[in-house]
C-alpha positions, 0 to 999 in steps of 0.5 A: 516514621508516622503512619500516613493516611490518604482520605479520598473525599468526594463531595461538592460542598464544604458545609456538607455532612461528608465534609464534617465526617472528613474533617473529623477524621483529619483531626482525630488521625492528626491528633494521634500522630498520623500524617493525613493528606486529603485528595479533595477530588471536586475541589481538584477538578479531577477528571472522571473519564478514562480516556486517551488523554491520560497518557502522554505521547503517542498511544500503542493502538489509537485505532482500537484503544484498549484503556487497560492495555495503554495504561499499563504500558504508560505506567511502565514507560512513566507516560501517565498524565501528572494528575494520575501519577500524583494520586499514585505517589500518595497511594504508594506512601499510604498505610491506610486509605479512607474513602469518604462519599455520599453513596449515589445510586448504590455505588460511588459518585462518578468523580470517585469512580473516575479516580478508581478507573484512572488511579488504580491502573493495571501493573500499578494496582494489580495484575493477573498474578498479584490480585485479591489476597496476594494483591499489590496493596496487601500490606495497606488497609482500606475502608469505606466511609459514606452516607446514604440517603436511605434509612438502615432498615431500607438496606436490610434483607427485608428492606425495599433496597436489599441487603447492604451486604450485597450492595457493599460486595463489588465495592469492598471485594471487587475493587478494594480486596481485588487490589489486595487491600486489608478491608476494614469494617465500613462506617455508615452514616444512615440517612444524616440529611434526614436526621435530627442535629443531635442525632447527626452530632452523635453519628460524628461523635461515634465516628471519632471514637471508631477512628481511635486505633483504626490501624489496629483493627482486624480486616474483613474475611475473604477467600484466600486466592490459593483456595481457587484452582489456578486454571478454572478459578473455581474453588478447589474441591477440598475447600468446597467439601470443607464448607459444604456442610456449612449452614451459610455460604463462604461469602456474599459473592461465593455463597455456594447456593446457601443462605448469605453469611451475615454481617460478612461485609460489615463486621470483621470475623465473619 
C-alpha cells in the first residue's frame, strides 16, 4: 500500500509562500506515489480553543472542568466532537506528518496550537506509560516546515533572537517527541518575505529536493525514556556518568550545565 502523508497547513492566504511550500510538498510527494492529505486549518475554520464544546453530551465535572481528563474519557467513549475525530483518523492513517506554518512569536500560529491541543488528546496521542521514545506514535515520522520573519543570523547563539535550537526544543521535544514521533530534521525558510524573487524560487527548489526520500531519513536524536529513573524521572546515575566527561550536554533541554550540543535540533546524528 502507498505510504500516507498528512500535511497540517496553517496560513490564511493561498498566495503566500507557505502555500507555495505546501503545494510543492503535495506535488513532489504525490509524484513519488504517496497518498497526500492536507488539513488546511484556516479554510476548514478549525476551532482553536479547547473547550467543553469538544465533548458530545454531558461532561464528567462541569464545575471543575479539566480538559485533559474530560477529553480522555470522551475519546474512550467515542464522544469527542466530529472535527477532532476526523483529524485523529487522518493522523492514525499517516506515516508522515508535515506541519507547514509561519513562525509566530517564536512558536506556531494559534490555529495550529489549537489543532495540537485538541487533536493530540490524552489516551489517543500519549499516556503516562506511552510517551517520548516509547510513545504511541513511535512508528510515525513528523517534521516542521516553516517560514521566519527574521534572518538566519538573528536566530544564532550570538543573534538577537537567540539560538534556533532552543526555540525548536519545546516544539520538537515537548510535542512531537513527547507523542513518540520520530522527528525529522526541520526545514526552515529563512525570511522569504524579505528575499528576492529568485532567492524564494531557490528556496522552493531546495525544499523540492529535500522531499525526495524524506521517509528514509534518519530522525533527530533524543534521550530514550529508559535512561531516566521510573520514579524521579532524573537521568540514571550510569547515564549521567557516561556523559559527565563530554564537552557538550546531551540535548538542548538536558544539557547537564554544559554548552548546548550544536545542531541537535536541526540535524540528525547529533
